[in-house]
N, C-alpha and C positions, 0 to 999 in steps of 0.2 A: 700531775696528769698531763699528757700531751694535749696540745691545742686541738688536734684533729679528733681525739677521743672525746673531748669536751663538746665539740661541735656535733658529733654523732649523738651524744646523750641529749643535747638541747633539741635536736631535730626530732628524736624519738618522743621526748616529752611534749613537744608542740603537737605532733601527730596524735599522740594519745589524748591530749586535751581536746583537740578538734573532734576526733572520732568518738570518744567515749563520754564527753561532757557537753561541749558546745553544740554540736549538731543534734544530739538527742534532746537537749534542753530546748533548742529552737523548734524541733519537730513537735515536742510535747506542748509547748506554749501555743503553737498554731493549730492544735487539735489534729495533727497529721499522724500517719502511721509509720513513717520512715524508721524511727528508732526501734520500734517493735519488730518490723520486718528484717532490719539489719541484724538484730540479735538472732532471730529465727534462722536466717540464712547461714550464719556462722556455725550453727549447730547442725542444720539439715544437710549440709554438704557431706557430712560424715555418716549419714544414714546409709543403710544398704540400698541396693538398686530396687529391691522389692518394696521397701518402705517408701521410697520416693515415688514409685509407680502407683502405690496405693494413695498417696497424697494427691498426685496428679488426677487420678480417677475421681476422687472426692470433689476436687475443685472443678473438674470438667463436667461432672454430673450436675453441679449447681449451675454452671454456665449454660449447659444445654437446656435445662429446665426454663431458664430465663429466655433463651433464644426461641424455643418452640412456643412459649406461652405469651410473650409480650414484645418480641422484636418483629415488626411488620415484614421486613424483607425476608427474613428466614422463614417466617410462617408461610409465605407464598412459595418461596424457593423449595422448601422441603416438602410441602404439600404436592407441588408439581412433580417432585421426584418420587413420591409415594413413601416418604420417610415419616415415621411416627416416633415420638419420644419413647414410648413404652417398648419399642423394638430395639432400642440401643442399650444392650446389656453387656457388651464386651467391647474390647478395643477393635476387633474385626468389624463389629457393627458400626462403630464410629467412623471407621475408615471407608465406609461405603457412602457417607454423606458427600454430596457434590462439593468440590472446592470453590473458594471465593476468589474472584479475579480483581485485578487493579481497576478494570473498567467498571465492574459492579460497585466497587467502593465509591468511585467518583460519581457514578450515575445515581446511586441510591443512598448517598451519605446520610440524608435526613431520615432514612428509614432503618438505619442500622444500629439503633439504640432502643432500650426498653421504653415502651409508652409511658410507664409510670416512673421513669427516672427523674429524681428531683435534685440531684447534685449538679454542680456547675460542670459544663463541658468546655474543655479548652481546645480551641482550633489549632491544628498543626498540619504540616505538609512534609512530604518527602522531597528530595532534590530531583527525583525523576531521572535516575541514572540510565533507565531504559528509554528516556525521552517522553515518558508519561508520568508527570508529577501526580502523586496521590494525596488528596486532601481528606483529612479525617479529624476526629475528636479524641481526646483522652480525658480522664478524670484525675483528680489529685491522688486518689487511691492508687490508680494504675501508675501514676508518675512515681509515687513512693516505692512501689514494687520494682520498677525498672531502674530507678536510681540506686536502690539498695543492691540490686543484682549487678549493676555496673561497678559499684564500688568494691563489691566482693571479687568480681572478675579481675579488676586491676590489682587488687591486693595479692593475687597469686604470683605476681612478678615482684612483689615487695613494695609496689607503688600504692601507698596508703594516703588517705587524705592528710594534707598538710606537708607532705614531702615536696621539696622544690622540684617542679616539673616544667619542662620546656615543651610547648605545644606548637608544632608546625601544622596549622589548623585553619579553620574558617575564620573569617573576619566579619565584624559588624558591617552591614550594608551602609553605603554612604548616606542613605536617606533615613537611617535609624535615628530615633529621637535622642536628645541629649540625656534625658533621664534614663533611658535604656542603656546608653553607653556608660553612664555613671554607675549603674547597678552592676554591669558586667565587670567594670574595673574594680569595684569594691569586692565582688565575689572572687576575682582572680587574686587580689591582694590577700584576702582572708585564707584562701586555699594555697597560696604561694605558687601561683602559676604565671609563667611568662608566655603570653600568646603572641605568636608570629603569624600573620596572614601570609599565605603562600599562593594566592591566586596568580600573581605575576612573579615569575621566578627568573632571576638573573644574578650575575656575579655580585652586583651591589647589594642585593638582598642577603645573599649568603655571607658576605663580608660583614654586614651590619649584624646579622644573626649571631655570627661567631663572637663578635666583640661583646654583644649583650649577654651571651651565654657565659662568657668568661667572668663577667661581673656578677651574674645571677647565680652561678655555680649550681646548675641543676643536677639532681641525682637520677632523674628519669627523663626520657625523651619520648614523646608521643606524637604520632603524625600519620598523615596519609603516606602510603608506600612510595608513591612517586615523589613526594616532597622529601621524604627521608633519603631516598636514593640520590636525588640531585644534591642535597646538602652533603651527603657522604662523599660524592664525587668531588665536590669543592674542597672538602677537608683533605681528601687523599691527594689531590693534585698539588696542594700546598704543604703537605706533610704536617697538618695541624691536628690537634687532639683536644677533646673535652675531658679533662682528668677526673672530674667528680662524678661522672655517669656510673650508674649501677645496672641499668637495663634500658632497652628500647622496646616500645610497644607500638605495633603497627595496626592500622585501621583503614576501613573504607574501600580498600582495593586488594586484589590478590597478592599473595606473598610467595613468589616462586622460590624454590630451594636456592637457586643461584643468587637471588637478591638477598635472601636471609643470610647466606654465607658472606656476601660482600658487606652488608651492614654490620654484622658481627665482627668482621675483620677490621673495618675502619673505626667503629666506635669502641671496639675492644670490650664489649659486654654482651650478655645473652640477649637474644631477640625473642619477644613474645608476640604471637599473632592473636588478634582479637577479631571477632565477627559480630557485627550488629547492623542495625538499620534504624531509620528515623521512626518507622512504625512501632518498633519494639525496644529501641536502644540495645542493650547488650543481649546477644543471643548465645554466644559462647566465647571462651577464651582459653588459652593455654595456661597450665600450671608450670612449675619449674622442671617437670619431667619431659615436657615437649612431646607428648605422645598423642596429641589430638586436641580438639577444642572441647572443653567441658561445657555442656549445655546447661543453661539456667532453667532446669525443668520444673522448679517450684513455681515459676511464673509463666512458662511457655511449654506447649507441646510441639515438638519438632518431629515431622514425619518425612519419609522419602516416598514420593508417589511413583507408582509403577516402576520399581527399580529394574535395571537390566541384570543380566546374569552375574555381573560383578558387584551388584548392590547399589549402583549409581542411579540417581533419578532426581526429579525436581523436588525442591524443598517446600513443604507446606507447614505453616505455623499457625497455631491457635494461641491467642493471648487469653490467659485464664482470668485476668483481673481488670481488663479495660471494658467498661460498659459504655463509655462515650461513643466508641465505634466498636462493635463486637466483631472481632476477627476470628473466624472459625475455618480452619483448613485453608488459610490464605496462601496463594501461590506468589511467593516473594520474587520469583524470577531468577533464583540461583539454583545450582545443582551440587549434590555431594552424595556421600553415603555415610551411614552410621557404622562406627567401629564395632567389631564383634567382641573386642577384648575390653576389660576394665583397665583403668590407669593404675600404674604401680604406686601412685601417691596414696591410695587408700580411699579416696573419695568415691561415693556411690554414684556421682553424676556421670551419665553416659558421655561418650566421646563422639564427636563429629569429625570426619576426615576433612582435609583442606577443601575449601569451597571454590567452585568455579563460578565466578561472578561475571556479570555483563561489564565489559571493559570498554571505556571510551578513550579516544585518542587524546594526546597532548598537543596543543597548538604551539608551534614555534614561529615566532615573528622575526623580522629582520633585526640584526644586531644581537641575536641569541636570546631574546626574551622568550620565556616559556610561560604559557597559561594553563593551569590545571583545569581539566574538565569539570572538576567539582565547583569551580567558580560559577560556571553557567548554571549548574543545577541549583546552587544556592540562590542565585539571583532570580531565575525564572520561576522557581516555586512560589515566589512572593507575588506573582502577577496572576490574579485569579481567572482571567479570561483564557489563559493558555491551556489547551488540552494536550498537545504534543509539540515537540520542537526538535530541530536538528541544526547544529552549528556546522557549517561547511567552510573550510578554508579553501577558497577557489584558486588562490595564488599565494605566494609568500606574504604579500602585503594587502590581501583582500579577504574579508570574512563575511559570509552571508548567513543570517539567521532565518531559518524557515519556521513559520508558526502555523499550527492548525488551531483555530480559535473556537471557543464555545459561543462567543458573541464578540462584537466589535470592541477593540481596545478603547478604554476610556482615555480622555486626555491626560489624566493623572497617571494612568498606567504607562501610556506612551512616553510621557516625560520621565518617569522613574526608570523605565527600561533603558532609554537612551542615555540617561545620566550615569546609570550603573555600568553599562557597557563602555561608555566613554572614559570612565576613570581608569580602566585597565587597558583597553585597546588603544587609547591615546590617538596618535596620528595615523593609525592603521585604518584604511577604508573599510567601513562595514555597512551592510544593507540589511534591513529587516523586511522580510517578504512573507505575506500571508498566502498560504496555499491550501487547497482542499484536502490534500493528503500527502504523506511523506513515504517514498518508496522504502521497502524493507531491504536489508542486506542479504547477501547470498545464503546466510544461515537461517533466514526467515525472521530475524530479530531487527528491531529498530536501533540503529546506531545513533546515539544522541550527539556525538561530536566526531567529525570526520576531518582529519588533518590533510593537508595538501600532499598529494602524491602524483601530480600531473593533472591533465584536464579532467574535470568532473562533469557528470551528466547534468543536463538542464533540470531545474525544478519541475515538479508536476505541472502540466498545462493548466493555466488558469491562475497562476500565482500573481499576486498583486503587490508591488512594492509599497511599503508603508511610508507615507509622506510625513 
């Protein structure tokens, strides 16, 4: 038997052991539901569209009963709108409920879970790609649902648990505890993942990443679109190749057709788009037919609000299983349309067309250093006093961070913020300025990161430099 054939068999055996034995056993020992949900999702994806819709309605009815009867925020909100539980008998009735906004989640977080909830709530936060971080809670039950949905979505590309996977991804914050770092490293080792932080991108990073990848021999490559694109440009410019790859999975940012084509050409493998968020993890992903994003409808209800004549509109999402923070018709800030056709793969899961997301600029510093906007989202979501932010590159070597605060920054928050920014900005001049408000862009949206394009307007009057 050839050496390569033997390696493929060993990889498959390890993946099978991890997915079918170790992870389910771990879930069962902890009294969790992951193993049961994962098995269910493997079967339910092949249900008919009608069966999936019936399951959704059953889960939604349970959630609405909880919201109307024991979630204080929804009791007030729906009463003010004249909505009653007994009046919601069809999907059309449900779609008349008023949407939930990011601002409402932040303002009423402690009133968005059932009064009689006794299970542990786990605090979490988004990166605030719109400039408004969202802080919420989730439960272990909801985490098991979203983790199982994510693993299923990745498996459509062939990327199953235990496959060697290179991530161009987030990195632990510099202030993360040693124990947390140790747990993450153990988790990466068990799942055979090589994690490469891409906050600060330059030639040295890509050279090191390529060398490590050759030793690691990844079969799959997962990353932010901007990071994958820059890595591909590096490989193309030097005529380099990763021979063991089977597929590339993109996340977190839009995937234009031109970028998809370039990535596929450079990496010489199929490219799979995924769509998710910190509020819900996996929302949808492509299968091997690449005909749209299959939605994880067993866990989420995805709607298009007020679609235009072509069917495009804002995306609203209902999480069917998170009672830590009950998201019902949540305006996530993206836009798309639902496909009218089923996928030729035979799955009953509906399809979402490519998503128009809020896009932030990439910061380019002197010497060609590039900072992903996701770095700022990842750092600033950990500072609880921040309501809104905007990163402005006022000149090639000067960056200003505008902050709208709920309350004064504590000494520890100030210290942590400066330390995290300093690790990446290094010798680049940066200033932190507290302002009463941040001007919106021409589209009426808040741009969280604005790269240098010439002279920038002054901050809102009343801005105070943070000493």
